[in-house]
C-alpha positions in Angstrom: -85.2 -131.4 -157.7 -88.9 -132.2 -157.4 -90.4 -129.5 -159.5 -93.9 -130.9 -159.4 -93.8 -130.8 -155.6 -93.0 -127.0 -155.7 -95.7 -126.4 -158.3 -98.3 -128.1 -156.1 -97.1 -126.0 -153.1 -97.3 -122.7 -154.9 -100.7 -123.5 -156.5 -102.1 -124.2 -153.0 -100.4 -121.0 -151.7 -102.1 -119.0 -154.4 -105.5 -120.4 -153.7 -105.4 -120.2 -149.9 -103.9 -116.7 -149.6 -105.2 -115.3 -152.9 -101.6 -114.3 -153.6 -100.0 -113.9 -157.0 -97.3 -116.6 -157.0 -94.6 -117.5 -159.5 -91.6 -119.8 -159.8 -88.6 -118.8 -161.9 -85.5 -120.6 -163.0 -83.0 -117.9 -161.9 -82.1 -115.6 -164.8 -83.9 -118.0 -167.2 -87.7 -118.5 -167.5 -91.0 -118.7 -165.6 -91.9 -122.2 -164.6 -95.2 -121.4 -163.0 -97.4 -118.2 -162.7 -100.7 -118.2 -160.8 -103.8 -117.2 -162.9 -104.7 -114.3 -160.6 -101.8 -112.3 -162.1 -104.2 -111.6 -165.0 -107.1 -110.8 -162.7 -105.1 -108.4 -160.5 -102.7 -106.8 -163.0 -103.9 -107.7 -166.5 -100.7 -109.5 -167.4 -100.8 -112.0 -170.2 -100.0 -115.2 -168.3 -99.8 -117.4 -171.4 -97.1 -115.0 -172.7 -95.1 -115.8 -169.6 -95.0 -119.4 -170.6 -93.1 -118.5 -173.8 -89.5 -119.5 -173.2 -88.3 -116.5 -175.2 -89.9 -114.1 -172.6 -87.3 -112.7 -170.2 -87.4 -113.6 -166.5 -87.7 -109.9 -165.6 -90.9 -109.4 -167.7 -92.9 -108.3 -164.7 -90.4 -105.6 -163.7 -91.2 -103.4 -166.6 -94.5 -102.6 -164.9 -92.8 -101.2 -161.8 -93.1 -97.4 -161.4 -89.9 -95.8 -162.9 -89.0 -94.0 -159.7 -89.3 -97.2 -157.6 -87.6 -99.3 -160.3 -84.4 -97.3 -160.0 -84.0 -98.2 -156.3 -85.4 -101.7 -156.9 -82.8 -102.6 -159.5 -79.9 -101.1 -157.5 -80.9 -103.2 -154.5 -81.2 -106.3 -156.6 -77.6 -105.8 -157.7 -76.4 -105.3 -154.2 -78.3 -108.4 -153.0 -76.3 -110.5 -155.4 -73.1 -109.3 -153.6 -74.7 -110.1 -150.2 -75.9 -113.5 -151.5 -72.4 -114.6 -152.6 -70.8 -113.3 -149.4 -72.8 -115.9 -147.5 -71.6 -119.5 -147.0 -73.3 -121.8 -149.6 -75.2 -123.7 -146.9 -76.8 -120.4 -145.8 -77.8 -119.0 -149.1 -81.4 -120.3 -149.0 -82.0 -118.8 -145.5 -82.9 -115.3 -146.7 -86.1 -113.8 -148.0 -86.2 -110.3 -149.4 -89.4 -108.2 -149.2 -90.1 -105.1 -151.3 -93.0 -102.7 -151.3 -93.3 -100.7 -154.4 -95.8 -99.3 -157.0 -96.8 -101.4 -160.0 -99.3 -101.0 -162.8 -102.6 -102.9 -162.5 -105.2 -104.0 -165.0 -106.7 -100.5 -164.9 -103.4 -98.9 -165.8 -103.3 -97.4 -162.3 -100.3 -97.7 -160.0 -101.0 -99.7 -156.8 -98.7 -100.5 -153.9 -97.7 -104.2 -153.6 -95.7 -106.4 -151.3 -93.3 -108.6 -153.3 -91.4 -111.4 -151.5 -88.6 -113.4 -153.1 -86.8 -116.5 -151.8 -84.3 -118.9 -153.3 -85.6 -122.4 -153.0 -82.8 -124.3 -154.7 -79.2 -123.7 -155.5 -77.0 -125.5 -158.0 -73.9 -127.5 -157.1 -71.6 -124.5 -156.9 -74.0 -122.3 -154.9 -75.7 -120.3 -157.6 -79.4 -119.6 -157.1 -81.4 -121.9 -159.4 -85.1 -121.8 -158.4 -86.7 -118.7 -157.0 -90.2 -118.3 -155.4 -92.0 -115.0 -155.7 -95.2 -114.0 -153.9 -96.9 -110.7 -154.7 -99.8 -109.2 -152.6 -101.7 -105.9 -152.7 -100.4 -103.8 -149.8 -103.0 -102.9 -147.1 -101.4 -99.5 -147.2 -102.4 -97.7 -150.4 -101.8 -94.2 -149.1 -98.1 -94.3 -148.7 -97.4 -94.3 -152.4 -94.1 -92.4 -152.8 -91.6 -94.5 -150.8 -90.2 -97.9 -151.8 -89.5 -100.1 -148.8 -87.2 -103.1 -148.4 -86.5 -105.7 -145.8 -84.1 -108.7 -145.7 -85.2 -111.4 -143.3 -83.4 -114.5 -142.1 -86.1 -117.2 -142.3 -84.3 -119.5 -139.8 -83.9 -116.9 -137.1 -86.6 -114.4 -138.0 -84.1 -111.6 -137.6 -84.0 -108.6 -139.9 -80.6 -108.1 -141.6 -79.7 -104.4 -141.9 -79.8 -103.4 -145.5 -80.3 -99.7 -146.3 -82.1 -98.6 -149.5 -79.1 -96.8 -150.8 -75.4 -97.4 -150.2 -73.2 -94.6 -148.8 -72.4 -93.0 -152.1 -69.1 -91.4 -153.2 -70.7 -89.9 -156.3 -69.2 -86.5 -156.7 -70.5 -84.4 -159.5 -68.8 -81.1 -160.3 -70.7 -77.9 -159.9 -71.0 -77.6 -163.7 -72.3 -81.2 -164.0 -75.0 -80.5 -161.4 -75.8 -77.3 -163.2 -76.2 -79.2 -166.5 -78.2 -82.0 -164.9 -80.7 -79.5 -163.5 -81.1 -77.9 -166.9 -81.7 -81.3 -168.5 -84.3 -81.9 -165.8 -86.0 -78.8 -166.9 -86.3 -80.2 -170.4 -83.5 -78.3 -172.1 -81.6 -79.9 -175.0 -77.8 -79.7 -175.3 -77.9 -76.8 -177.8 -80.1 -74.8 -175.4 -77.8 -75.6 -172.5 -74.8 -74.5 -174.4 -76.4 -71.2 -175.2 -77.5 -70.7 -171.6 -74.1 -71.5 -170.2 -72.0 -70.0 -173.0 -70.1 -73.2 -173.6 -70.0 -75.5 -176.7 -72.4 -78.3 -177.4 -69.4 -80.6 -177.4 -68.6 -79.6 -173.9 -72.2 -80.1 -172.8 -72.3 -83.6 -174.3 -69.0 -84.5 -172.6 -70.4 -83.4 -169.2 -73.5 -85.5 -169.9 -71.4 -88.5 -170.7 -69.3 -88.0 -167.5 -72.5 -87.8 -165.4 -73.8 -91.1 -166.8 -70.4 -92.8 -166.1 -70.2 -91.4 -162.5 -73.7 -92.4 -161.7 -73.5 -95.8 -163.4 -76.7 -95.2 -165.3 -77.7 -96.0 -168.9 -79.5 -92.8 -169.8 -80.2 -89.3 -168.6 -83.6 -90.1 -167.2 -82.1 -92.7 -164.9 -79.4 -90.2 -163.9 -82.0 -87.5 -163.1 -84.1 -89.9 -161.0 -81.0 -91.2 -159.2 -79.8 -87.6 -158.5 -83.2 -86.7 -157.2 -83.1 -89.6 -154.7 -79.7 -88.5 -153.6 -80.8 -84.9 -153.2 -78.4 -83.6 -155.8 -81.1 -81.6 -157.6 -82.5 -79.8 -154.5 
């Protein structure tokens, strides 16, 4: 793999389009990050050169509501990627639109494009190109958008934001989740519903397991997206 060739290409891309561009060794480290990441977003580019910095460093600046869907799509994309023949795995580019913090600590809408440039000998993604631009549409701030494009054919591959979900919360679990959403603690919920704190905590744990989330904040955001809290 000619890494210097790719670096020259992305440097030119950054200068010509004024895009924020990066190269990543998949699930490993940043190999190149254009200087304008600091200008646009205030990110410490020198910090990104530290091999101890995680490859998903930039993702922590994504708006929490958008990140929930973003991370879910990323997981599903891996399934799609490995369902493709090895010779076709570099053919796809995925394009997100989401909110991210800028240098002024304000959320702005960006268009973020990712494409696998190189794969290893067994078909795993090895080198990934990322291009981030400010979206011309700064009014539509509440909805994350996603497209999956075949670069060879130009065709859009159907890929809905959310999968058909079979998440089924019980009436009591929804009731508890709504009370948690109102800021109530387990003891307050137990008093309100006349059940034990132990029962409340068991329901909360079941909710996290059913929704495959790590904490109650993620569960609430996910439930809101699914319309379970309406």
